[in-house]
N, C-alpha and C positions, 0 to 999 in steps of 0.2 A: 597266536596274527591275524587268522579266517576271523573269527567271530570280530576284531576291533576291523575286519576289511571290511561285513557285514552289519556292522553299524552305522559305518562311514554312508555306503552304497544306503542304509537305508534312512540315514538323515538325510542322503540327497535326495533322495524321492521323494519324503516328505517335504524336503523346501521347493518341490516341483510339482508339487500337490498344489490344487485349488484349497482359496478361500472353506467355501460350503464342505470342500473333504475330510479337511484339517478338522475343521470343528465336529463334524460326526465323530470324528475320530478320539476326539476326546471328549468327545459328551459321553460315546461306547464306555470308554474307558475308567471315567466317572461312574457309570452305572453298572462296569461289572464290576468294581472294586469297593462300590454306596461308599461312593466320597460324600461329604455333607450338601446341600446345596450352593448353598455361602462359598462355601470349598471348589463346589467343580463350579462354577462360572469364574473365580477367578484363575483356576487352573486351568477352565479353556480361554480364557481373557490372556490369559498369559503366552500359551501354547499358540495364537494366532498370532501375535505380535510378537514373538519367540521366531517364529517359521518365516512371518515376512519381513521381516529385520533380515534374518538369513537368508530369504528370497533375492536382499536385491544386494547386500553384500556380497554374493556366489555370481551374479546376471554382471557386478562391476568388475567380480577378480575377470571371470569367462568373456567379458569385453575387453579388457585391457590383454588378455592373451592372446587372444584373436589377435589384434591390431598390433604388440609386438611383431607375433607368428608372421603377420601379411606385411609390415616391417623387414624383418631379416628375408623374408622369401624373395622380398625384391617386386611382390604382386602391386598392383595398380588400382588404386581404391577408383569408386563408383565418381568420385569427385572429380578426382584427377582426370576418369575420363569425358569427361562431363565439360568439363574445365579445356582439353586439346581438340575437344570437338567443336566447342566455342571460336578458338582458336583458330580453327582450320575453316569454318565459313567465317571467318570474320579476312582471312588471310585470300582464300579464295571468291571473296567478294572486290575486295582491294587489288588480285590479278583480272579481271575480266573487266574492269573499267576500262572505260579509253584512255588513254594516258594526254592528263592536261595540255603536263607541259612538251609535250611535241606538238609540233605545225607542219605541216602539209607542204609548207615553203621550205626552200632547201636552201641550206646553209649557207650566208654572204660571206664571200671571201676577201 
């Protein structure tokens, strides 16, 4: 089980690395294993594409998990805070305006 965990953590780490670092690691793997140039290029290209795809998927899943967690916890988002601030500003302006319907004249009996 610990080997599986290590492989998982290694793959997550690889996904989070930059494209340049991934290419360098793949090139080192090709060199160390004495893979032919054409096969090495295919391996490097395939590795980079796979990691970029995995990174997009991981980012998407992470964002979905965060959103679900925020929703479950009942936390307010920045967008909601901004909306409330805008509404409060609008209401403050309305309250501070002189009431155009009231007059200084006393009501007629």
